[in-house]
DOSE-855410 format. One record per residue (C-alpha): residue number from 1; x, y, z. Coordinates in steps of 0.25 Angstrom, whole numbers, plus 5000, padded with zeros to 4 digits. Each point is the difference from the previous one (the first is absolute). Layout:
N
pos: NUM | px: X | py: Y | pz: Z
...
// end
This chain:
298
pos: 1 | px: 5022 | py: 5331 | pz: 5383
pos: 2 | px: 4998 | py: 4986 | pz: 5006
pos: 3 | px: 5012 | py: 4993 | pz: 4989
pos: 4 | px: 5008 | py: 5013 | pz: 5005
pos: 5 | px: 4998 | py: 4998 | pz: 5015
pos: 6 | px: 5003 | py: 4984 | pz: 4997
pos: 7 | px: 5012 | py: 5004 | pz: 4995
pos: 8 | px: 5004 | py: 5008 | pz: 5012
pos: 9 | px: 4998 | py: 4989 | pz: 5007
pos: 10 | px: 4984 | py: 5002 | pz: 5006
pos: 11 | px: 4990 | py: 4987 | pz: 4999
pos: 12 | px: 4988 | py: 5005 | pz: 4992
pos: 13 | px: 4990 | py: 4993 | pz: 4993
pos: 14 | px: 4987 | py: 5003 | pz: 4990
pos: 15 | px: 4988 | py: 4997 | pz: 4994
pos: 16 | px: 5008 | py: 5001 | pz: 4984
pos: 17 | px: 5004 | py: 5014 | pz: 5006
pos: 18 | px: 4986 | py: 5003 | pz: 5006
pos: 19 | px: 4996 | py: 5001 | pz: 5014
pos: 20 | px: 4998 | py: 4996 | pz: 5012
pos: 21 | px: 5016 | py: 5002 | pz: 4998
pos: 22 | px: 5008 | py: 4994 | pz: 5012
pos: 23 | px: 5014 | py: 5005 | pz: 5004
pos: 24 | px: 5011 | py: 4996 | pz: 5011
pos: 25 | px: 5011 | py: 5007 | pz: 5004
pos: 26 | px: 5010 | py: 5006 | pz: 5002
pos: 27 | px: 5007 | py: 5003 | pz: 4987
pos: 28 | px: 5017 | py: 4993 | pz: 5001
pos: 29 | px: 5006 | py: 5011 | pz: 4989
pos: 30 | px: 5003 | py: 4999 | pz: 4986
pos: 31 | px: 5001 | py: 5008 | pz: 4987
pos: 32 | px: 4987 | py: 5001 | pz: 4992
pos: 33 | px: 4994 | py: 5007 | pz: 4988
pos: 34 | px: 4987 | py: 5007 | pz: 4997
pos: 35 | px: 4993 | py: 5007 | pz: 4990
pos: 36 | px: 5000 | py: 5016 | pz: 5003
pos: 37 | px: 4988 | py: 5002 | pz: 4989
pos: 38 | px: 4989 | py: 4993 | pz: 5008
pos: 39 | px: 4998 | py: 5005 | pz: 5016
pos: 40 | px: 5010 | py: 5007 | pz: 5009
pos: 41 | px: 4992 | py: 4992 | pz: 5009
pos: 42 | px: 5008 | py: 4990 | pz: 4999
pos: 43 | px: 5014 | py: 5007 | pz: 5001
pos: 44 | px: 4995 | py: 5007 | pz: 5013
pos: 45 | px: 4996 | py: 4988 | pz: 5007
pos: 46 | px: 5013 | py: 4995 | pz: 4996
pos: 47 | px: 5006 | py: 5009 | pz: 5006
pos: 48 | px: 4992 | py: 5002 | pz: 5013
pos: 49 | px: 5004 | py: 4984 | pz: 5005
pos: 50 | px: 5014 | py: 4999 | pz: 4992
pos: 51 | px: 5008 | py: 5005 | pz: 5013
pos: 52 | px: 4991 | py: 4989 | pz: 5009
pos: 53 | px: 5008 | py: 4990 | pz: 4991
pos: 54 | px: 5012 | py: 4993 | pz: 5006
pos: 55 | px: 5010 | py: 5001 | pz: 4987
pos: 56 | px: 4999 | py: 5013 | pz: 4992
pos: 57 | px: 4991 | py: 5001 | pz: 4987
pos: 58 | px: 5001 | py: 5006 | pz: 4988
pos: 59 | px: 4990 | py: 5004 | pz: 4993
pos: 60 | px: 5000 | py: 5004 | pz: 4984
pos: 61 | px: 4990 | py: 5008 | pz: 4993
pos: 62 | px: 5000 | py: 4994 | pz: 4984
pos: 63 | px: 4995 | py: 5014 | pz: 4992
pos: 64 | px: 4997 | py: 5012 | pz: 5003
pos: 65 | px: 4993 | py: 5001 | pz: 5014
pos: 66 | px: 4986 | py: 5008 | pz: 5000
pos: 67 | px: 4995 | py: 5008 | pz: 5011
pos: 68 | px: 5013 | py: 5002 | pz: 5006
pos: 69 | px: 4995 | py: 5010 | pz: 5009
pos: 70 | px: 4994 | py: 4987 | pz: 5008
pos: 71 | px: 5014 | py: 4994 | pz: 5003
pos: 72 | px: 5006 | py: 5013 | pz: 5003
pos: 73 | px: 4988 | py: 5002 | pz: 5012
pos: 74 | px: 5003 | py: 4987 | pz: 5004
pos: 75 | px: 5017 | py: 5001 | pz: 5000
pos: 76 | px: 4997 | py: 5012 | pz: 5008
pos: 77 | px: 4992 | py: 4995 | pz: 5012
pos: 78 | px: 5009 | py: 4989 | pz: 5001
pos: 79 | px: 5011 | py: 5010 | pz: 5002
pos: 80 | px: 4990 | py: 5006 | pz: 5013
pos: 81 | px: 5000 | py: 4986 | pz: 5005
pos: 82 | px: 5013 | py: 4998 | pz: 4999
pos: 83 | px: 5004 | py: 4993 | pz: 4987
pos: 84 | px: 5008 | py: 5001 | pz: 4989
pos: 85 | px: 5000 | py: 4995 | pz: 4989
pos: 86 | px: 5010 | py: 5003 | pz: 4989
pos: 87 | px: 4996 | py: 5002 | pz: 4985
pos: 88 | px: 5002 | py: 5004 | pz: 4984
pos: 89 | px: 4998 | py: 5014 | pz: 4997
pos: 90 | px: 4987 | py: 4997 | pz: 4990
pos: 91 | px: 4996 | py: 4990 | pz: 5012
pos: 92 | px: 4999 | py: 4987 | pz: 4991
pos: 93 | px: 5010 | py: 4992 | pz: 5012
pos: 94 | px: 5001 | py: 4999 | pz: 5016
pos: 95 | px: 5009 | py: 4995 | pz: 5009
pos: 96 | px: 4993 | py: 4997 | pz: 5012
pos: 97 | px: 5008 | py: 4993 | pz: 5013
pos: 98 | px: 4995 | py: 4994 | pz: 5011
pos: 99 | px: 4994 | py: 5011 | pz: 5010
pos: 100 | px: 4991 | py: 5004 | pz: 5011
pos: 101 | px: 4988 | py: 5010 | pz: 4999
pos: 102 | px: 5000 | py: 5009 | pz: 5012
pos: 103 | px: 4990 | py: 5009 | pz: 5007
pos: 104 | px: 4998 | py: 5013 | pz: 4993
pos: 105 | px: 4991 | py: 5013 | pz: 5000
pos: 106 | px: 4993 | py: 5006 | pz: 4987
pos: 107 | px: 4989 | py: 5006 | pz: 4996
pos: 108 | px: 4991 | py: 4997 | pz: 4989
pos: 109 | px: 4998 | py: 5011 | pz: 4990
pos: 110 | px: 4987 | py: 5001 | pz: 4992
pos: 111 | px: 4997 | py: 4990 | pz: 4988
pos: 112 | px: 5001 | py: 5006 | pz: 4986
pos: 113 | px: 4992 | py: 4989 | pz: 4995
pos: 114 | px: 4988 | py: 5002 | pz: 5007
pos: 115 | px: 5001 | py: 5014 | pz: 5000
pos: 116 | px: 5000 | py: 5000 | pz: 4984
pos: 117 | px: 4984 | py: 4997 | pz: 4996
pos: 118 | px: 4997 | py: 5013 | pz: 5010
pos: 119 | px: 5010 | py: 5009 | pz: 4995
pos: 120 | px: 4997 | py: 4996 | pz: 4983
pos: 121 | px: 4984 | py: 5003 | pz: 5006
pos: 122 | px: 5003 | py: 5013 | pz: 5005
pos: 123 | px: 5005 | py: 5002 | pz: 4985
pos: 124 | px: 4990 | py: 4995 | pz: 4993
pos: 125 | px: 4988 | py: 5004 | pz: 5007
pos: 126 | px: 5003 | py: 5007 | pz: 5015
pos: 127 | px: 5005 | py: 5013 | pz: 5004
pos: 128 | px: 5011 | py: 4998 | pz: 5007
pos: 129 | px: 5005 | py: 4989 | pz: 5009
pos: 130 | px: 5014 | py: 5000 | pz: 5009
pos: 131 | px: 5004 | py: 4987 | pz: 5007
pos: 132 | px: 5009 | py: 4999 | pz: 5010
pos: 133 | px: 5015 | py: 4991 | pz: 5004
pos: 134 | px: 5003 | py: 5001 | pz: 4986
pos: 135 | px: 5015 | py: 5001 | pz: 5000
pos: 136 | px: 5006 | py: 5005 | pz: 4989
pos: 137 | px: 5013 | py: 4994 | pz: 5001
pos: 138 | px: 4992 | py: 4986 | pz: 5003
pos: 139 | px: 5005 | py: 4989 | pz: 4992
pos: 140 | px: 4986 | py: 4994 | pz: 4997
pos: 141 | px: 4998 | py: 4998 | pz: 4985
pos: 142 | px: 4988 | py: 5005 | pz: 4999
pos: 143 | px: 5005 | py: 5014 | pz: 5002
pos: 144 | px: 5003 | py: 4999 | pz: 4985
pos: 145 | px: 4983 | py: 5004 | pz: 5002
pos: 146 | px: 5005 | py: 5015 | pz: 5001
pos: 147 | px: 5006 | py: 4998 | pz: 4988
pos: 148 | px: 4988 | py: 4994 | pz: 4991
pos: 149 | px: 4994 | py: 5012 | pz: 5005
pos: 150 | px: 5008 | py: 5009 | pz: 4994
pos: 151 | px: 5001 | py: 4993 | pz: 4988
pos: 152 | px: 4985 | py: 5003 | pz: 4998
pos: 153 | px: 5000 | py: 5014 | pz: 5005
pos: 154 | px: 4995 | py: 4996 | pz: 5014
pos: 155 | px: 5001 | py: 5013 | pz: 5011
pos: 156 | px: 5008 | py: 4995 | pz: 5010
pos: 157 | px: 5009 | py: 5007 | pz: 5012
pos: 158 | px: 5009 | py: 4990 | pz: 5009
pos: 159 | px: 5007 | py: 5004 | pz: 5015
pos: 160 | px: 5008 | py: 4993 | pz: 5007
pos: 161 | px: 4988 | py: 4990 | pz: 5005
pos: 162 | px: 4988 | py: 5003 | pz: 4991
pos: 163 | px: 4994 | py: 4999 | pz: 4987
pos: 164 | px: 4988 | py: 5012 | pz: 4995
pos: 165 | px: 4993 | py: 4997 | pz: 4986
pos: 166 | px: 4989 | py: 5008 | pz: 4994
pos: 167 | px: 4991 | py: 4999 | pz: 4989
pos: 168 | px: 5007 | py: 5000 | pz: 4986
pos: 169 | px: 4998 | py: 5001 | pz: 4987
pos: 170 | px: 5007 | py: 4984 | pz: 4997
pos: 171 | px: 5006 | py: 4999 | pz: 4985
pos: 172 | px: 5006 | py: 4989 | pz: 4995
pos: 173 | px: 5014 | py: 4992 | pz: 5003
pos: 174 | px: 5007 | py: 4989 | pz: 4996
pos: 175 | px: 5007 | py: 4994 | pz: 5014
pos: 176 | px: 5007 | py: 4986 | pz: 5002
pos: 177 | px: 4994 | py: 4992 | pz: 5014
pos: 178 | px: 5012 | py: 4991 | pz: 4999
pos: 179 | px: 5005 | py: 5003 | pz: 5014
pos: 180 | px: 4987 | py: 5005 | pz: 5007
pos: 181 | px: 4990 | py: 4990 | pz: 4995
pos: 182 | px: 4991 | py: 5000 | pz: 5012
pos: 183 | px: 4997 | py: 5015 | pz: 4993
pos: 184 | px: 4995 | py: 4996 | pz: 4987
pos: 185 | px: 4986 | py: 4999 | pz: 5006
pos: 186 | px: 5001 | py: 5015 | pz: 5003
pos: 187 | px: 5007 | py: 5004 | pz: 4987
pos: 188 | px: 4989 | py: 4994 | pz: 4991
pos: 189 | px: 4990 | py: 5009 | pz: 5009
pos: 190 | px: 5007 | py: 5012 | pz: 4998
pos: 191 | px: 5003 | py: 4996 | pz: 4984
pos: 192 | px: 4987 | py: 4997 | pz: 4998
pos: 193 | px: 4993 | py: 5013 | pz: 5006
pos: 194 | px: 5008 | py: 5008 | pz: 4990
pos: 195 | px: 4996 | py: 5000 | pz: 4986
pos: 196 | px: 5007 | py: 4994 | pz: 4989
pos: 197 | px: 5010 | py: 4988 | pz: 5002
pos: 198 | px: 5013 | py: 4998 | pz: 5009
pos: 199 | px: 5008 | py: 4988 | pz: 4999
pos: 200 | px: 5003 | py: 4990 | pz: 5012
pos: 201 | px: 5014 | py: 4992 | pz: 4999
pos: 202 | px: 5005 | py: 4991 | pz: 5010
pos: 203 | px: 4988 | py: 4992 | pz: 5003
pos: 204 | px: 5005 | py: 4985 | pz: 4997
pos: 205 | px: 5001 | py: 4996 | pz: 5015
pos: 206 | px: 4985 | py: 5006 | pz: 5002
pos: 207 | px: 4994 | py: 4987 | pz: 4996
pos: 208 | px: 5007 | py: 4993 | pz: 5011
pos: 209 | px: 4994 | py: 5009 | pz: 5013
pos: 210 | px: 4989 | py: 4996 | pz: 5006
pos: 211 | px: 4991 | py: 5001 | pz: 4989
pos: 212 | px: 5003 | py: 5002 | pz: 4985
pos: 213 | px: 5000 | py: 5015 | pz: 5001
pos: 214 | px: 5003 | py: 5003 | pz: 4986
pos: 215 | px: 4987 | py: 4993 | pz: 4996
pos: 216 | px: 4992 | py: 5005 | pz: 5013
pos: 217 | px: 5001 | py: 5013 | pz: 4997
pos: 218 | px: 5000 | py: 4998 | pz: 4984
pos: 219 | px: 4984 | py: 4994 | pz: 5005
pos: 220 | px: 4998 | py: 5009 | pz: 5008
pos: 221 | px: 5004 | py: 5014 | pz: 4994
pos: 222 | px: 4992 | py: 4994 | pz: 4986
pos: 223 | px: 4988 | py: 5000 | pz: 5010
pos: 224 | px: 5003 | py: 5014 | pz: 5003
pos: 225 | px: 4998 | py: 5002 | pz: 4985
pos: 226 | px: 5018 | py: 5002 | pz: 4999
pos: 227 | px: 5005 | py: 4992 | pz: 4989
pos: 228 | px: 5014 | py: 4993 | pz: 5001
pos: 229 | px: 5010 | py: 4993 | pz: 4993
pos: 230 | px: 5010 | py: 4992 | pz: 5006
pos: 231 | px: 5011 | py: 4991 | pz: 4996
pos: 232 | px: 5012 | py: 4992 | pz: 5007
pos: 233 | px: 5007 | py: 5013 | pz: 5008
pos: 234 | px: 4990 | py: 5011 | pz: 4998
pos: 235 | px: 4987 | py: 5006 | pz: 5002
pos: 236 | px: 4993 | py: 5010 | pz: 4992
pos: 237 | px: 4987 | py: 5008 | pz: 5005
pos: 238 | px: 4992 | py: 5010 | pz: 4992
pos: 239 | px: 4995 | py: 5008 | pz: 5009
pos: 240 | px: 4987 | py: 5008 | pz: 5003
pos: 241 | px: 4987 | py: 4999 | pz: 5007
pos: 242 | px: 4997 | py: 4989 | pz: 5009
pos: 243 | px: 4988 | py: 4995 | pz: 5001
pos: 244 | px: 4992 | py: 4995 | pz: 5012
pos: 245 | px: 5001 | py: 4983 | pz: 5000
pos: 246 | px: 5001 | py: 4989 | pz: 5009
pos: 247 | px: 5016 | py: 4995 | pz: 5004
pos: 248 | px: 5004 | py: 4986 | pz: 5002
pos: 249 | px: 5015 | py: 5004 | pz: 5006
pos: 250 | px: 5003 | py: 4984 | pz: 5000
pos: 251 | px: 5002 | py: 5001 | pz: 5016
pos: 252 | px: 5013 | py: 5007 | pz: 4997
pos: 253 | px: 5000 | py: 5014 | pz: 5010
pos: 254 | px: 5007 | py: 5008 | pz: 4992
pos: 255 | px: 4990 | py: 4999 | pz: 4986
pos: 256 | px: 4989 | py: 5002 | pz: 5011
pos: 257 | px: 5007 | py: 5014 | pz: 5007
pos: 258 | px: 5005 | py: 5006 | pz: 4984
pos: 259 | px: 4984 | py: 4996 | pz: 4994
pos: 260 | px: 4995 | py: 5007 | pz: 5012
pos: 261 | px: 5008 | py: 5012 | pz: 4998
pos: 262 | px: 4995 | py: 5000 | pz: 4986
pos: 263 | px: 4986 | py: 4999 | pz: 5003
pos: 264 | px: 5002 | py: 5014 | pz: 5007
pos: 265 | px: 5000 | py: 5007 | pz: 4984
pos: 266 | px: 4986 | py: 4991 | pz: 5000
pos: 267 | px: 4986 | py: 4998 | pz: 5003
pos: 268 | px: 5001 | py: 4988 | pz: 5006
pos: 269 | px: 5011 | py: 4990 | pz: 5001
pos: 270 | px: 4998 | py: 4985 | pz: 5009
pos: 271 | px: 5011 | py: 4992 | pz: 5004
pos: 272 | px: 4997 | py: 4987 | pz: 5003
pos: 273 | px: 5006 | py: 4993 | pz: 5010
pos: 274 | px: 5003 | py: 5012 | pz: 5008
pos: 275 | px: 5007 | py: 4995 | pz: 5013
pos: 276 | px: 5011 | py: 4993 | pz: 4990
pos: 277 | px: 5008 | py: 5014 | pz: 5004
pos: 278 | px: 5000 | py: 4995 | pz: 5011
pos: 279 | px: 5012 | py: 4994 | pz: 4998
pos: 280 | px: 5008 | py: 5012 | pz: 5002
pos: 281 | px: 4993 | py: 5012 | pz: 5003
pos: 282 | px: 4988 | py: 4995 | pz: 5009
pos: 283 | px: 4996 | py: 5015 | pz: 5001
pos: 284 | px: 4999 | py: 5004 | pz: 4987
pos: 285 | px: 4985 | py: 5002 | pz: 4997
pos: 286 | px: 4997 | py: 5009 | pz: 5012
pos: 287 | px: 5014 | py: 5007 | pz: 4996
pos: 288 | px: 4995 | py: 5002 | pz: 4986
pos: 289 | px: 4986 | py: 5006 | pz: 5007
pos: 290 | px: 5007 | py: 5008 | pz: 5011
pos: 291 | px: 5007 | py: 5008 | pz: 4986
pos: 292 | px: 4986 | py: 5003 | pz: 4995
pos: 293 | px: 4995 | py: 4988 | pz: 4990
pos: 294 | px: 4987 | py: 4994 | pz: 5002
pos: 295 | px: 5003 | py: 4984 | pz: 5006
pos: 296 | px: 4989 | py: 4992 | pz: 5001
pos: 297 | px: 4999 | py: 4984 | pz: 5004
pos: 298 | px: 4992 | py: 4991 | pz: 4992
// end
């Protein structure tokens, strides 16, 4: 990313590619290429900065753009603040002229990513959970959770502003999470609770998240008696009855929340470094408790 910013005229220094990183702008403009299979966050960050460049910015994506919906959300939000970005139909080419952001009023919808573990928990060990402010027309990638729940035969319903999930007999599935990688831990939980073999594809980028999520989920599931097999881009789960365990989430909020939910199917699960959920969902433990889970702090 530093090399890309330097090509656009910014000044960047680091310790051989590691923090501390120093960046000084503004960017001047120009044409750059970045891979589309690493992180959509790189694309979104450049799009957000590009209108403030002194000259137009041409951004070209090399290969398939994964997590495309996150980039589409960025473009939608920019449009609401008066920024127009010219794009190709497949979102691999972007042309951004110099512009000015304007004030706007925006209502922020509910977060599908944070809702995912609670809805999954309802499907595997709950009674009935309804979460409001989850729009059915949301651009959020993790709205795909509804499709995943349907794939595993969970009982779901949705209206214009809420989603309801009821306890269900979860079935095995084959699913691709390449466009919604943050749903991988929760999808693992659903598959782990189903008797039989499930396969999750599109996991390659999960090794460079807050943790190596493929390895973290494999380690944790095995601790709970659930077998897994892993290849470069697929993850197979031999579902069944999870058992009591102590889980190290590797300081990854989504790993911690996923195993907390799977723990609802066991006598007890202990999550180490539980405060790591504060990165995205500080009230997770109290919300889980409010839904009837027995949560105690060590």
